[in-house]
ROSE-4610 file (N, C-alpha, C; in Angstrom, 1 decimal, always signed):
// ROSE-4610
residu = [X/X/X/X/X/X/X/X/X/X/X/X/X/X/X/X/X/X/X/X/X/X/X/X/X/X/X/X/X/X/X/X/X/X/X/X/X/X/X/X/X/X/X/X/X/X/X/X/X/X/X/X/X/X/X/X/X/X/X/X/X/X/X/X/X/X/X/X/X/X/X/X/X/X/X/X/X/X/X/X/X/X/X/X/X/X/X/X/X/X/X/X/X/X/X/X/X/X/X/X/X/X/X/X/X/X/X/X/X/X/X/X/X/X/X/X/X/X/X/X/X/X/X/X/X/X/X/X/X/X/X/X/X/X/X/X/X/X/X/X/X/X/X/X/X/X/X/X/X/X/X/X/X/X/X/X/X/X/X/X/X/X/X/X/X/X/X/X/X/X/X/X/X/X/X/X/X/X/X/X/X/X/X/X/X/X/X/X/X/X/X/X/X/X/X/X/X/X/X/X/X/X/X/X/X/X/X/X/X/X/X/X/X/X/X/X/X/X/X/X/X/X/X/X/X/X/X/X/X/X/X/X/X/X/X/X/X/X/X/X/X/X/X/X/X/X/X/X/X/X/X/X/X/X/X/X/X/X/X/X/X/X/X/X/X/X/X/X/X/X/X/X/X/X/X/X/X/X/X/X/X/X/X/X/X/X/X/X/X/X/X/X/X/X/X/X/X/X/X/X/X/X/X/X/X/X/X/X/X/X/X/X/X/X/X/X/X/X/X/X/X/X/X/X/X/X/X/X/X/X/X/X/X/X/X/X/X/X/X/X/X/X/X/X/X/X/X/X/X/X/X/X/X/X/X/X/X/X/X/X/X/X/X/X/X/X/X/X/X/X/X/X/X/X/X/X/X/X/X/X/X/X/X/X/X/X/X/X/X/X/X/X/X/X/X/X/X/X/X]
num = [1/1/1/2/2/2/3/3/3/4/4/4/5/5/5/6/6/6/7/7/7/8/8/8/9/9/9/10/10/10/11/11/11/12/12/12/13/13/13/14/14/14/15/15/15/16/16/16/17/17/17/18/18/18/19/19/19/20/20/20/21/21/21/22/22/22/23/23/23/24/24/24/25/25/25/26/26/26/27/27/27/28/28/28/29/29/29/30/30/30/31/31/31/32/32/32/33/33/33/34/34/34/35/35/35/36/36/36/37/37/37/38/38/38/39/39/39/40/40/40/41/41/41/42/42/42/43/43/43/44/44/44/45/45/45/46/46/46/47/47/47/48/48/48/49/49/49/50/50/50/51/51/51/52/52/52/53/53/53/54/54/54/55/55/55/56/56/56/57/57/57/58/58/58/59/59/59/60/60/60/61/61/61/62/62/62/63/63/63/64/64/64/65/65/65/66/66/66/67/67/67/68/68/68/69/69/69/70/70/70/71/71/71/72/72/72/73/73/73/74/74/74/75/75/75/76/76/76/77/77/77/78/78/78/79/79/79/80/80/80/81/81/81/82/82/82/83/83/83/84/84/84/85/85/85/86/86/86/87/87/87/88/88/88/89/89/89/90/90/90/91/91/91/92/92/92/93/93/93/94/94/94/95/95/95/96/96/96/97/97/97/98/98/98/99/99/99/100/100/100/101/101/101/102/102/102/103/103/103/104/104/104/105/105/105/106/106/106/107/107/107/108/108/108/109/109/109/110/110/110/111/111/111/112/112/112/113/113/113/114/114/114/115/115/115/116/116/116/117/117/117/118/118/118/119/119/119/120/120/120/121/121/121/122/122/122/123/123/123/124/124/124/125/125/125/126/126/126/127/127/127/128/128/128/129/129/129/130/130/130/131/131/131/132/132/132/133/133/133]
x = [+97.5/+97.6/+99.0/+99.2/+100.5/+101.1/+102.4/+103.1/+104.0/+104.5/+105.3/+106.8/+107.2/+108.7/+109.4/+108.7/+109.4/+110.3/+111.2/+112.0/+111.3/+110.0/+109.2/+108.5/+108.7/+108.2/+106.8/+106.4/+105.1/+105.2/+104.1/+104.1/+103.6/+104.1/+103.6/+102.4/+101.8/+100.6/+101.0/+102.1/+102.5/+102.8/+103.4/+103.6/+102.3/+101.3/+100.0/+99.3/+99.3/+98.7/+99.4/+100.7/+101.5/+101.1/+101.1/+100.8/+99.3/+98.4/+97.0/+96.9/+97.7/+97.7/+98.2/+99.3/+100.0/+99.2/+98.7/+98.1/+96.5/+96.0/+94.5/+94.2/+92.9/+92.4/+92.2/+92.1/+92.1/+90.6/+89.9/+88.5/+88.2/+87.1/+86.7/+85.7/+85.8/+84.8/+84.0/+82.7/+81.8/+81.1/+80.9/+80.2/+78.7/+78.2/+76.9/+76.0/+75.1/+74.1/+72.9/+72.2/+71.0/+70.0/+69.7/+68.8/+67.4/+66.9/+65.5/+65.4/+66.4/+66.4/+66.6/+67.5/+67.7/+66.4/+65.7/+64.5/+63.4/+63.3/+62.3/+62.6/+63.9/+64.2/+63.9/+64.2/+63.9/+62.4/+61.7/+60.2/+59.5/+59.9/+59.3/+59.6/+60.8/+61.2/+60.6/+59.9/+59.3/+58.2/+58.1/+57.1/+55.7/+55.4/+54.0/+53.6/+54.5/+54.2/+54.0/+54.8/+54.6/+53.3/+52.9/+51.5/+50.4/+50.6/+49.6/+49.5/+50.7/+50.7/+50.0/+50.3/+49.6/+48.1/+47.7/+46.3/+45.6/+46.4/+45.9/+45.8/+46.7/+46.6/+45.5/+45.2/+44.0/+42.7/+42.7/+41.5/+41.3/+42.4/+42.4/+41.9/+42.4/+42.1/+40.7/+40.2/+38.8/+37.8/+38.2/+37.2/+36.9/+37.5/+37.3/+38.4/+38.3/+39.4/+39.4/+38.3/+38.3/+39.0/+38.8/+39.4/+40.9/+41.3/+42.7/+43.4/+42.8/+43.4/+43.5/+42.5/+42.5/+43.7/+43.9/+45.0/+46.3/+46.5/+47.7/+48.0/+46.9/+47.0/+47.5/+47.0/+47.3/+48.8/+49.3/+50.7/+51.6/+51.2/+52.0/+52.0/+50.9/+50.9/+51.8/+51.7/+52.6/+54.1/+54.4/+55.8/+56.2/+55.3/+55.7/+56.0/+55.1/+55.3/+56.6/+56.8/+58.0/+59.3/+59.3/+60.4/+60.7/+59.7/+59.8/+60.5/+60.0/+60.6/+62.0/+62.3/+63.7/+64.6/+64.2/+65.0/+65.3/+64.2/+64.4/+65.4/+65.3/+66.2/+67.6/+67.8/+69.2/+69.8/+69.0/+69.5/+69.8/+69.0/+69.3/+70.6/+70.8/+72.0/+73.2/+73.1/+74.3/+74.7/+73.7/+73.9/+74.6/+74.1/+74.6/+76.1/+76.4/+77.8/+78.7/+78.2/+79.0/+79.2/+78.2/+78.4/+79.4/+79.3/+80.1/+81.5/+82.0/+83.3/+84.3/+85.2/+86.2/+87.2/+87.8/+88.8/+90.1/+91.2/+92.5/+93.5/+94.5/+95.5/+96.7/+97.2/+98.4/+99.3/+100.5/+101.5/+101.6/+101.3/+101.5/+102.2/+103.3/+104.1/+104.4/+104.9/+105.3/+104.1/+102.9/+101.8/+100.9/+100.3/+99.3/+98.0/+97.4/+96.1/+95.1/+93.9/+92.8/+92.1/+92.1/+91.5/+90.6/+89.8/+89.0/+90.0/+89.7/+90.6/+90.7/+89.7/+89.8/+90.9/+91.3/+92.3/+93.8/+93.9/+95.2/+95.9/+97.2/+98.0/+98.9/+99.5/+100.3/+101.5/+102.1/+103.3/+102.8/+101.7/+101.2/+100.8/+100.4/+100.1/+101.4/+102.5/+103.7/+104.2/+104.0/+104.4/+103.6/+102.3/+101.5/+102.0/+102.4/+102.9/+104.3/+105.1/+106.4/+106.2/+105.3/+105.0/+104.6/+103.7/+103.2/+104.1/+105.1/+106.0/+107.0]
y = [+48.6/+49.9/+50.1/+50.7/+51.0/+52.1/+52.0/+53.1/+53.7/+54.9/+55.6/+55.5/+54.6/+54.5/+53.6/+53.3/+52.5/+53.5/+52.9/+53.7/+54.0/+54.1/+54.4/+55.7/+56.6/+57.9/+58.0/+57.1/+57.2/+58.1/+58.3/+59.2/+60.6/+61.5/+62.9/+63.1/+64.2/+64.5/+64.4/+65.0/+65.0/+63.5/+62.7/+61.3/+60.5/+60.8/+60.2/+60.6/+61.9/+62.4/+61.8/+61.7/+61.2/+59.7/+58.9/+57.5/+57.3/+58.2/+58.1/+58.4/+59.4/+59.7/+58.5/+57.9/+56.9/+55.6/+55.2/+53.9/+53.9/+55.1/+55.2/+54.9/+55.0/+54.8/+53.4/+53.0/+51.6/+51.2/+51.2/+50.7/+50.1/+49.3/+48.7/+49.6/+49.8/+50.5/+49.5/+49.6/+48.7/+49.4/+48.7/+49.2/+49.4/+50.7/+51.0/+50.8/+49.9/+49.6/+50.6/+50.7/+51.5/+50.9/+51.5/+50.8/+50.6/+51.6/+51.4/+50.3/+50.1/+49.1/+47.7/+47.6/+46.4/+46.0/+47.0/+46.7/+46.2/+46.8/+46.4/+45.0/+44.7/+43.4/+42.3/+42.6/+41.6/+41.5/+42.6/+42.5/+41.7/+42.0/+41.3/+39.8/+39.4/+38.0/+37.2/+37.9/+37.2/+36.3/+35.0/+34.1/+34.5/+35.1/+35.5/+36.7/+37.6/+38.7/+38.2/+37.3/+36.7/+36.0/+35.3/+34.7/+35.7/+36.8/+37.9/+38.6/+38.8/+39.3/+38.4/+37.1/+36.1/+36.2/+36.2/+36.3/+37.6/+38.7/+39.9/+39.9/+39.2/+39.1/+38.2/+37.1/+36.2/+37.0/+37.9/+38.7/+39.6/+40.2/+41.1/+40.4/+39.2/+38.5/+38.0/+37.6/+37.1/+38.2/+39.5/+40.6/+41.3/+40.9/+41.5/+42.6/+43.6/+44.6/+45.4/+45.7/+46.4/+45.6/+44.3/+43.4/+43.4/+43.3/+43.3/+44.6/+45.7/+47.0/+47.1/+46.7/+46.7/+45.8/+44.7/+43.8/+44.4/+45.0/+45.7/+46.9/+47.6/+48.7/+48.2/+47.1/+46.5/+46.1/+45.6/+45.2/+46.4/+47.5/+48.7/+49.3/+49.2/+49.7/+48.8/+47.5/+46.6/+46.9/+47.2/+47.6/+48.9/+49.9/+51.1/+50.9/+50.2/+49.9/+49.1/+48.1/+47.3/+48.1/+49.0/+49.8/+50.8/+51.4/+52.3/+51.6/+50.4/+49.6/+49.2/+48.8/+48.5/+49.7/+50.8/+52.0/+52.4/+52.3/+52.5/+51.5/+50.3/+49.2/+49.5/+49.9/+50.1/+51.4/+52.4/+53.6/+53.2/+52.4/+52.0/+51.2/+50.3/+49.5/+50.3/+51.3/+52.2/+53.0/+53.5/+54.2/+53.2/+52.0/+51.0/+50.7/+50.6/+50.4/+51.5/+52.7/+53.9/+53.9/+53.5/+53.5/+52.5/+51.3/+50.2/+50.0/+51.1/+51.0/+50.8/+49.8/+49.5/+50.6/+50.7/+51.7/+50.9/+51.6/+50.9/+52.0/+51.5/+52.4/+52.5/+53.7/+53.9/+54.9/+55.0/+56.0/+57.0/+58.3/+59.4/+60.5/+61.0/+62.1/+61.7/+60.5/+60.0/+59.8/+59.9/+59.7/+58.6/+57.8/+56.8/+57.5/+57.2/+57.8/+56.7/+56.8/+55.9/+56.5/+55.8/+56.3/+55.2/+55.6/+54.6/+53.8/+52.6/+51.7/+52.2/+52.9/+53.5/+54.6/+55.1/+56.2/+55.6/+54.3/+53.7/+53.7/+54.0/+53.9/+52.7/+52.3/+51.1/+51.1/+52.2/+52.2/+52.0/+52.5/+52.3/+50.9/+50.2/+48.7/+48.0/+48.4/+47.7/+48.1/+49.3/+49.7/+48.9/+48.7/+48.0/+46.5/+45.9/+44.6/+44.5/+45.5/+45.5/+45.6/+46.4/+46.6/+45.4/+44.6/+43.4/+42.2/+42.2/+41.1/+41.0]
z = [-20.0/-20.5/-21.0/-22.2/-22.7/-22.0/-21.8/-21.2/-22.2/-22.0/-23.0/-22.8/-22.0/-21.7/-22.7/-23.9/-24.9/-25.7/-26.5/-27.4/-28.7/-28.6/-29.8/-29.6/-30.6/-30.5/-31.2/-32.0/-32.7/-33.9/-34.5/-35.7/-35.3/-36.0/-35.9/-36.9/-36.8/-37.7/-39.1/-39.5/-40.9/-41.4/-40.6/-41.0/-41.2/-40.3/-40.4/-41.7/-42.0/-43.2/-44.5/-44.4/-45.5/-45.8/-44.7/-44.8/-45.3/-44.8/-45.2/-46.7/-47.2/-48.6/-49.5/-49.0/-49.7/-49.7/-48.6/-48.4/-48.3/-48.1/-47.9/-46.4/-46.2/-44.8/-44.5/-43.3/-42.8/-42.7/-43.9/-43.9/-45.2/-45.2/-46.5/-47.2/-48.4/-49.2/-50.0/-49.8/-50.5/-51.6/-52.7/-53.8/-53.5/-53.6/-53.3/-54.5/-54.4/-55.5/-55.4/-56.4/-56.4/-55.5/-54.3/-53.4/-53.9/-54.7/-55.2/-56.2/-57.1/-58.1/-57.4/-56.4/-55.6/-54.9/-54.3/-53.6/-54.5/-55.7/-56.7/-57.2/-57.4/-57.9/-56.9/-55.6/-54.6/-54.4/-54.5/-54.3/-55.4/-56.7/-57.8/-57.9/-57.4/-57.4/-56.2/-55.3/-54.2/-54.8/-54.4/-54.9/-54.7/-53.5/-53.2/-54.1/-54.4/-55.3/-56.7/-57.1/-58.5/-58.6/-57.5/-57.5/-57.6/-56.9/-56.9/-58.3/-58.9/-60.3/-61.3/-61.1/-62.0/-61.8/-60.6/-60.3/-60.8/-60.7/-61.3/-62.8/-63.5/-64.9/-65.3/-64.5/-64.8/-64.7/-63.6/-63.5/-64.7/-65.1/-66.3/-67.5/-67.8/-69.0/-69.0/-67.8/-67.7/-67.7/-67.8/-67.9/-66.6/-65.5/-64.2/-64.0/-64.8/-64.8/-63.5/-62.8/-61.6/-60.5/-60.4/-59.5/-59.7/-61.0/-61.4/-61.0/-61.3/-60.9/-59.3/-58.6/-57.2/-56.7/-57.2/-56.8/-57.1/-58.3/-58.6/-57.7/-57.4/-56.4/-55.1/-54.6/-53.3/-53.4/-54.5/-54.6/-54.6/-55.2/-55.1/-53.7/-53.0/-51.6/-50.8/-51.0/-50.2/-50.5/-51.8/-52.2/-51.5/-51.4/-50.8/-49.3/-48.6/-47.2/-47.0/-47.8/-47.7/-47.9/-48.9/-49.2/-48.1/-47.5/-46.4/-45.2/-44.9/-43.8/-44.0/-45.2/-45.6/-45.4/-45.9/-45.8/-44.3/-43.5/-42.0/-41.4/-41.8/-41.3/-41.7/-42.9/-43.4/-42.7/-42.5/-41.8/-40.3/-39.7/-38.3/-38.3/-39.2/-39.3/-39.5/-40.4/-40.6/-39.3/-38.6/-37.4/-36.3/-36.3/-35.4/-35.7/-37.0/-37.4/-37.0/-37.1/-36.7/-35.2/-34.5/-33.0/-32.5/-33.2/-32.7/-33.4/-34.0/-34.6/-33.5/-33.7/-32.7/-32.5/-31.4/-31.0/-30.8/-31.0/-30.7/-30.1/-29.5/-28.9/-29.8/-30.1/-30.9/-30.2/-30.6/-30.1/-31.1/-30.7/-31.6/-30.8/-31.3/-30.6/-29.2/-28.9/-27.6/-26.6/-27.1/-26.2/-26.7/-25.8/-26.2/-26.4/-27.6/-27.9/-28.3/-28.0/-28.4/-29.6/-30.7/-32.0/-32.6/-33.6/-34.3/-35.2/-35.4/-36.2/-37.7/-38.1/-39.5/-39.6/-38.5/-38.6/-38.4/-38.2/-38.0/-39.4/-39.4/-40.6/-40.6/-41.7/-41.8/-40.8/-40.7/-39.8/-38.3/-38.0/-36.6/-36.4/-37.4/-37.2/-36.8/-37.5/-37.2/-35.8/-35.4/-34.0/-33.0/-33.2/-32.3/-32.2/-33.3/-33.3/-32.5/-32.7/-32.0/-30.5/-30.1/-28.7/-28.0/-28.6/-28.0/-28.1/-28.9/-29.0/-27.9]
């Protein structure tokens, strides 16, 4: 455990806000793609779905339009179920990421505090390194 008898006073709230404005927060920002478009792209490129679409077109060309429409309907139903399951999985993963965010100890206003790593500023990183050296 860190003690506060070092000659380090840590950052005050104004310094933390200033560093966060200047350098940004300590987290990675990911480009968010359109989930519906990505899901559709992944679904259509699946070899089994391609095979079913080809079979449906063969039914349609050979005059069995009812069978063709039934197969296309089944493909859309499969897509809807698959999209729903993917959305639930992504939501669960996002919640899990939020729960498991790592914590770290920093010195702020002469006190040791435990905060999420996304709230650490650049000056606090340097302080952490100085303490452990």
